[in-house]
MIPA-321177 format. One record per atom (N, C-alpha, C, O): residue in three letters; x, y negated, z negated. Coordinates in steps of 0.001 Angstrom, whole numbers, plus 500000, padded with zeros to 6 digits. Last residue first. Layout:
<pts>
alaXYZ/...
</pts>
This chain:
<pts>
val983282520043046076/val982285518981045971/val982622518078044788/val981903517115044522/ser984874522176046041/ser985495520940046550/ser984526519757046474/ser984895518620046766/phe983450524348045305/phe984287523734044282/phe985054522534044784/phe985813521928044027/met982148524982047696/met981377524721046495/met982191523935045474/met981699522988044860/lys984322525562049319/lys983540524360049584/lys982694523981048375/lys982540522800048064/gln985105527994048181/gln986042526860048229/gln985299525557048435/gln985613524554047794/arg982833529590048610/arg983247529260047239/arg984168528032047231/arg984029527146046388/ile982895529743051399/ile981744529157050727/ile982131528722049313/ile981794527620048879/glu985338531088051720/glu985160529741052282/glu983990529032051636/glu984076527838051350/pro984959533595050511/pro985908532646049929/pro985769531227050468/pro986051530264049754/asn982003535075049702/asn982689534512050852/asn983644533425050348/asn983182532422049805/cys982443537440046969/cys981842536281047642/cys982613535941048909/cys983710536444049154/val982528538863043902/val982470539211045317/val981758538060046016/val980613537741045696/cys984498537027041435/cys983251537578041955/cys983392537962043442/cys984264537450044143/gly986749535804040363/gly986775537252040597/gly985519537848041164/gly985456539061041366/pro985055533217038615/pro986318533796039081/pro986213535313039255/pro985661536011038405/pro981625532694039789/pro982653532795038733/pro983947533392039304/pro983923534009040369/tyr979395531329041270/tyr980688531767041843/tyr981765531808040772/tyr982723531038040833/leu977152530705039689/leu976998531458040928/leu978305532051041436/leu978316533158041974/val978218529246037544/val977456530476037291/val977386531322038543/val977545532541038472/glu979513527160038804/glu980259527968037823/glu979544529275037557/glu980187530306037363/arg977511525943040458/arg978611526710041060/arg979364527589040064/arg979818528670040439/val975473524346039461/val975212525795039562/val976445526594039978/val976434527819039863/arg976311521683039364/arg975653522258038204/arg975514523791038265/arg975446524448037227/arg977366521123041872/arg978253521075040712/arg977638521757039493/arg978354522343038680/leu975034521301043402/leu976123522264043623/leu977075522299042430/leu977535523366042024/ser973637519068042478/ser973122520410042230/ser974208521465042389/ser974288522409041602/gly975294516999043469/gly975042517142042037/gly974540518525041670/gly974965519096040666/ala975175517428046316/ala976421517554045556/ala976200517769044061/ala976845518624043453/his972182519341047138/his973083518208047243/his974241518372046254/his974282519318045468/leu970723521720049012/leu971347521544047693/leu972383520463047835/leu973360520627048565/asn967685522004050801/asn969017521441050676/asn969459521427049218/asn968668521157048315/met965875524577052547/met966031523632051442/met967471523126051425/met968366523765051979/arg963413526355054422/arg964678525604054385/arg964690524710053146/arg963663524161052748/tyr961971529333055920/tyr961985528188055009/tyr963365527548055005/tyr964339528109055507/ser959926530940058477/ser961093530817057613/ser960958529557056745/ser959971528826056827/ala958129531063060472/ala958038532124059465/ala959177532048058464/ala959383532979057686/lys958123527648060872/lys957543528883061444/lys957444529933060332/lys956743529711059345/ile959419526378058197/ile959725526318059623/ile959308527634060241/ile960033528625060156/ser958795524446055327/ser958445525660056087/ser958703525433057577/ser958269524432058148/thr960941523230052748/thr960140522996053956/thr959943524317054700/thr960816525185054696/val961133522341049449/val961280523470050368/val960364523204051556/val959165522980051393/arg962748519664047749/arg961621520159048522/arg962022521354049391/arg963099521375049987/thr964498520180044594/thr964318519596045919/thr963216520300046693/thr962800521401046333/asn965241519895041652/asn964030520473042224/asn963725519804043563/asn962821518975043665/arg968721520546041168/arg967620519584041313/arg966446520237042046/arg966648521041042956/ala969817523335039166/ala969778522562040406/ala968592521607040417/ala967584521843039751/gly969744524982036960/gly970094523571036769/gly970110522742038016/gly970391521545037949/leu968720527501037112/leu970130527390036744/leu970577525939036524/leu971650525691035974/ala966171526944037980/ala966301527463036624/ala967755527420036146/ala968017527316034947/val966838526278040591/val966322525225039704/val966442525668038256/val966777524861037390/leu967503528829041516/leu968533527776041424/leu968102526637040531/leu968916526085039790/phe965003530108041432/phe966128530639040679/phe967186529564040465/phe967704529408039360/asp963501528550043214/asp963084528653041804/asp964232529152040921/asp964412528677039800/his965020529000045579/his964808527668045057/his964464527722043567/his965070527017042759/cys964716531728046024/cys966048531214045687/cys965926529823045051/cys966642529507044101/glu961987531695046698/glu962427532425045505/glu963808531950045050/glu964054531788043854/pro962077530123049071/pro961260529722047901/pro961708530423046629/pro961798529788045579/val963906531666050754/val964298530372050194/val963418529957049028/val963959529464048039/leu963488534006052107/leu963492534064050647/leu963932532753049997/leu964290532734048820/pro963684533618054877/pro962374533921054287/pro962343533897052766/pro961265533779052184/gly965882530748055617/gly965477532134055619/gly964182532386054854/gly963637531465054247/thr968568528595054385/thr967453528921055263/thr967059530404055096/thr967800531197054514/leu970103525813052883/leu969777527234052747/leu968536527531053591/leu967553526794053518/thr972720523616053096/thr971370523889053582/thr971147525389053580/thr971902526144054193/leu974623521593051051/leu974405522953051491/leu972947523115051887/leu972046522794051113/arg976757518917051597/arg975378519296051299/arg975170520689051854/arg975505520949053009/tyr979555516956050619/tyr978992518198051132/tyr977537518364050697/tyr977151518000049586/arg979798513448051395/arg979754514562050444/arg979138515790051103/arg978317515684052014/gly979693511134052886/gly980905511943052982/gly980945513118052027/gly981997513733051850/ala977362509795052980/ala978338509319051986/ala979606510138051996/ala980512509878051204/pro975875511234054854/pro976432509913055231/pro977454509363054245/pro978313508563054616/asp977059514678054262/asp976044513626054297/asp976677512277054639/asp977902512181054709/ile978042517485055978/ile978543516316055242/ile977543515183055396/ile977215514775056511/arg976914520838055376/arg976991519631056177/arg977580518515055306/arg977606518601054078/phe977133524369055366/phe977441523071054754/phe977406521974055798/phe977815522160056944/his974654526923055407/his975756526201056040/his975922524858055338/his974972524297054792/ser973322530248054751/ser973494528818054489/ser974615528221055332/ser975428528949055903/his973171532966054552/his971971532250054990/his972112530751054804/his971106530049054707/thr975350534247053449/thr975016534567054833/thr973810533806055381/thr973455533974056548/asp975717533226050853/asp976891533460051689/asp976534533681053162/asp977327533341054039/ile973159533219049739/ile973770531942050123/ile974930532179051091/ile975107531419052043/tyr972894535980049256/tyr971961535301050171/tyr972558533976050652/tyr972473533649051836/gly974909536415047393/gly974963537081048671/gly974065536411049695/gly974429536288050865/arg973877534803045309/arg975191534484045907/arg975324535148047276/arg975799534519048222/val971525536194044754/val971429534844045292/val972765534404045902/val972775533701046913/phe972632538633043800/phe971743538616044946/phe971717537222045574/phe971869537084046788/asp974155537762041556/asp974798538450042668/asp973933538390043930/asp974449538124045016/val972211536678039838/val973236535805040408/val973887536462041611/val974151535784042604/thr968861537808040455/thr970178537963039861/thr971165537023040542/thr970967536626041690/pro966067538632041190/pro966465537416040474/pro967788537590039718/pro967821537526038490/arg965653539756044396/arg966118540181043083/arg966644538948042335/arg967573538293042807/phe963131540132046834/phe964029539230046108/phe964376539818044747/phe963504540314044033/val961189541972047467/val962543542179047991/val963545541336047214/val964670541769046964/pro958914543199044925/pro959459542110045767/pro960869542462046264/pro961632543148045585/glu958396545765047384/glu958097544416046911/glu958345544310045399/glu958018545241044663/thr960312547503049684/thr959810547498048304/thr959598546070047843/thr960516545252047904/ala961589547379052046/ala960175547785052094/ala959520547773050724/ala958316548004050605/cys964175546797051388/cys963437545779052146/cys961945546101052228/cys961128545208052451/ala964910549189050146/ala964879547951049347/ala964055546869050064/ala963325546115049420/his964826550940052336/his963919551156051217/his963792549881050377/his962694549529049946/glu966856549888053965/glu965487549938054457/glu964499550081053290/glu963462549419053265/phe969094550228052204/phe968698548912052704/phe967252548899053158/phe966494548003052786/ala969176553005051853/ala969047552123050685/ala968550550741051099/ala967695550154050435/tyr969574553850054491/tyr968334554189053802/tyr968111553313052576/tyr966979552923052291/met972117552723054949/met970995552379055809/met969663552685055126/met968734551878055175/leu973656553938052927/leu973460552500052914/leu972274552092053788/leu971505551209053408/asp973582556638053724/asp973081556233052406/asp972773554740052379/asp971734554329051861/val974814556439056292/val973418556857056158/val972836556432054812/val971718555921054758/asp976729554272057914/asp976628554824056564/asp975156555151056261/asp974354554252056007/tyr977378552953060187/tyr976844554301060346/tyr976700555032059010/tyr976568556255058975/cys977087549701061454/cys977323550513060262/cys976631551855060438/cys975454551913060791/arg978481547424063575/arg977627548600063521/arg978038549446062329/arg979193549855062211/val978661543986064137/val979034545099063254/val977993546210063383/val976789545967063310/tyr979895541803066329/tyr978743542672066174/tyr979186543860065359/tyr979995544664065822/leu980930538401066212/leu981231539812066187/leu979978540605065790/leu979133540136065027/ser981432535342068019/ser980601536204067166/ser981006537677067325/ser981368538130068411/leu982832533931069891/leu983493534207068625/leu982731535209067776/leu983314535859066908/lys982984534794073382/lys982228534360072222/lys982968534763070942/lys983642535792070901/gly984389535927075447/gly984452534477075313/gly983692533922074128/gly983736532718073875/lys982176538589075929/lys983468538014076225/lys983415536498076141/lys982514535864076692/arg980049539209073115/arg980294539152074564/arg981609538410074777/arg982082537693073896/val980510540258070555/val979161540166071088/val979208540085072601/val978490540808073291/pro983072542670069868/pro982698541304070264/pro981295541293070856/pro980924542216071581/tyr982533544989067166/tyr982685544726068589/tyr982452543247068843/tyr981698542617068101/val983385547278064649/val983156545884065004/val983434545711066484/val984431546212067003/asn982012549953062653/asn982853549454063738/asn982462548016064035/asn981354547584063717/ser981951552105059760/ser981481550947060546/ser982492550614061623/ser983671550949061518/arg981340553870056888/arg981646554005058308/arg981095552808059042/arg979901552522058960/arg980901552870054338/arg981816553991054489/arg982222554191055941/arg983337554639056208/met980802549535053222/met980340550540054182/met981361551638054357/met982552551369054507/phe981771547478051740/phe980714548271051117/phe980318549467051993/phe979566550330051539/ser983486546228053448/ser984094546887052288/ser983067547734051537/ser983448548621050773/arg981883544901055244/arg982386546224055644/arg983051546958054473/arg983166548183054504/leu981484542514053880/leu980365543430054044/leu980861544828054404/leu980321545825053924/ile984097541402054057/ile983472541656052748/ile982361542686052882/ile982291543629052093/ser984393541170056821/ser985311542033056060/ser984729542383054692/ser984851543516054227/ile982421539286057382/ile982308540631057941/ile983197541592057164/ile982788542718056880/gln983471537051056107/gln982220537627055627/gln982046539045056138/gln981573539915055406/ala985717536633057708/ala985893536925056272/ala984634537579055707/ala984711538533054932/gln984590536032060178/gln985335537271060036/gln985556537643058580/gln985583538825058238/asp981754534845061271/asp982587534654060088/asp983324535966059797/asp982746536896059235/asp979855535176063125/asp981138534662063634/asp982118534407062491/asp983183533827062700/ser977796538133063156/ser978322536928062499/ser979584536463063217/ser980289537259063837/val975324540603062926/val976109539726063809/val976542538491063044/val975732537871062355/phe974700543982062378/phe974824542669061755/phe975718541830062632/phe976778542296063050/arg972898547076062291/arg973686546055062984/arg973606544728062247/arg972613544399061597/met973045550497061594/met972617549185061126/met973500548140061777/met974721548295061815/phe972037553254063752/phe973021552447063033/phe972344551194062487/phe971218550868062864/trp971816555580066144/trp971237555265064856/trp972279554518064036/trp973301555095063664/arg970827556848069299/arg971803556106068497/arg971106555556067256/arg969956555123067314/gly969016558001070994/gly969396558724069793/gly970427558028068933/gly970857558583067923/arg968088556525073021/arg969191557430073337/arg969711558156072102/arg970729558846072162/lys966239554834071973/lys965739555980072725/lys966845556971073065/lys966567558132073366/asp967446553899068625/asp967034553649069998/asp966684554956070720/asp966815556042070155/arg967176552475065713/arg967080553843066234/arg966572553727067658/arg965385553482067874/val968725550264063540/val968309550530064925/val968286552021065187/val969253552734064916/val968224547991061001/val968531549373061297/val967902549720062651/val966712549499062875/lys969673544772060677/lys968556545576061150/lys969024547007061420/lys970091547215061998/ala970361541746058829/ala970739543046059364/ala969482543809059777/ala968382543535059297/arg969046539491057899/arg970187539328058827/arg970596540626059491/arg971125540613060602/ser967129540132056046/ser966717539301057205/ser967860539019058186/ser967643538365059207/val969690540968053850/val968258540836054046/val967950539782055113/val968469538667055062/leu972463540895053378/leu971959541578054574/leu970487541297054861/leu970069541381056016/ala972961539532051003/ala973674539134052216/ala973042539705053475/ala973079539070054529/gly971334540884049168/gly971104539475049428/gly971765538995050717/gly971213538163051436/leu972579543418049286/leu971192543260049750/leu970893541796050052/leu970273541487051069/leu975097542776048204/leu975001543274049570/leu973577543123050109/leu973392542742051265/tyr974475541965045582/tyr975144541049046501/tyr974939541489047945/tyr974640540666048811/asp973253544310044510/asp972490543077044680/asp973149542130045684/asp972471541557046536/pro973874547477046146/pro974264546377045261/pro973506545089045553/pro973160544809046700/ile971443549974046341/ile972236549032047113/ile972599547872046193/ile971722547331045520/ala971055553477045650/ala970990552074045226/ala971853551225046161/ala972856551693046699/pro969234555978047535/pro970463555407046962/pro970242553935046573/pro969361553258047102/tyr966034557339046531/tyr966875556591047482/tyr968126556075046796/tyr968095555765045606/gly965121560705045688/gly965259559294045383/gly966242558623046316/gly967167559254046826/his964577563301046389/his965636563074045396/his965807561601045007/his966566561292044089/leu962421563133048229/leu962404564100047129/leu963368563717046020/leu963023563797044841/gly963125561153050005/gly961803561125049407/gly961693562032048204/gly960957561737047262/phe965597562046050830/phe965555560881049939/phe964179560721049302/phe964068560213048187/tyr964699564345052331/tyr965695564449051254/tyr965594563283050282/tyr965516563481049069/ala962881563373054232/ala962439564349053230/ala963383564400052049/ala962948564487050901/asn964578561633055625/asn963330561123055031/asn962848562072053925/asn962463561640052838/phe966528563426056486/phe966879562435055490/phe965640561808054853/phe965653561485053665/phe964973564985058309/phe965674565598057185/phe965960564576056087/phe965677564816054913/glu964097563074060150/glu963118563804059364/glu963762564439058132/glu963179564438057047/val966600562318061171/val965738561325060509/val964716562024059628/val964492561616058489/leu967426564733062337/leu968171564168061213/leu967337563152060445/leu967362563125059215/ala965530564946064389/ala965595565971063363/ala966332565457062126/ala965911565716060999/asn966197562723065941/asn964879562780065284/asn964867563822064157/asn964268563602063105/ser968748563585066769/ser968603562372065988/ser967269562347065243/ser967213561996064065/trp968170565775068349/trp968868565986067084/trp968741564784066160/trp968641564925064941/thr964802565532069686/thr966240565255069720/thr966853565586068351/thr966154565664067341/gly962334567041069340/gly962655566299070549/gly964129566052070724/gly964675566325071792/tyr961376568646067282/tyr961673567230066993/tyr962023566396068229/tyr962008565167068164/lys960787571199068371/lys959945570604067342/lys960128569103067226/lys959153568365067087/gln962753571704070267/gln961357571817070656/gln960440571122069650/gln959434570526070033/ile965035571413068752/ile964789570466069830/ile963323570508070240/ile962722569473070526/val964665573646067032/val964803572294066486/val964466571260067551/val963699570332067294/gln964669575752068847/gln963449575470068083/gln963470574069067486/gln962447573387067433/glu967336575656069692/glu966257575455070661/glu964939575106069972/glu964183574265070458/pro968733576261067324/pro968861574925067947/pro967745574647068946/pro967260573519069035/ser966408578076065114/ser967463578011066121/ser967575576589066677/ser966647575793066534/met965919578379061678/met965427577780062918/met966582577616063891/met967625577072063529/
</pts>
């Protein structure tokens, strides 16, 4: 097929590539995505195919350590400031295998994987610490997979705290006692993780 025939059939080279990779991975199977990476990216990253033919996965964060960890899984990526004067950074990933692995994993039910790596990745990018009135850390976990994370964490020994629904998302708190009970399993030495989250976990 000549270049002219390709453009006539698919409209753009980008569309032709999408069709090729859809057929290729449909025939040979989709690449695997590590549990930690899927947990970190789910509901936070998005694969973009725009009208100008650009094709990439995007992720926004103001945590440079977390961005470095995620980029270590990506074969091709760039980082840009979201806008002048803002701390947030905008990651564009051009790793075709990873983009297809991510999309396929998010389209396959259940998306949640009941593994320590997945839940650690989810906590690293879907949570924040607060200090309660007694001066102790409390971790608040948010996002669409909080109910599944809740059940997993309770099975590890966390207190059975309430999950609240906020529009299409969920929220739960892990208090100091629960953090102490689950941190050794969730954040063992040498694991892939956000070092700041781990440090706070073990400072409780």
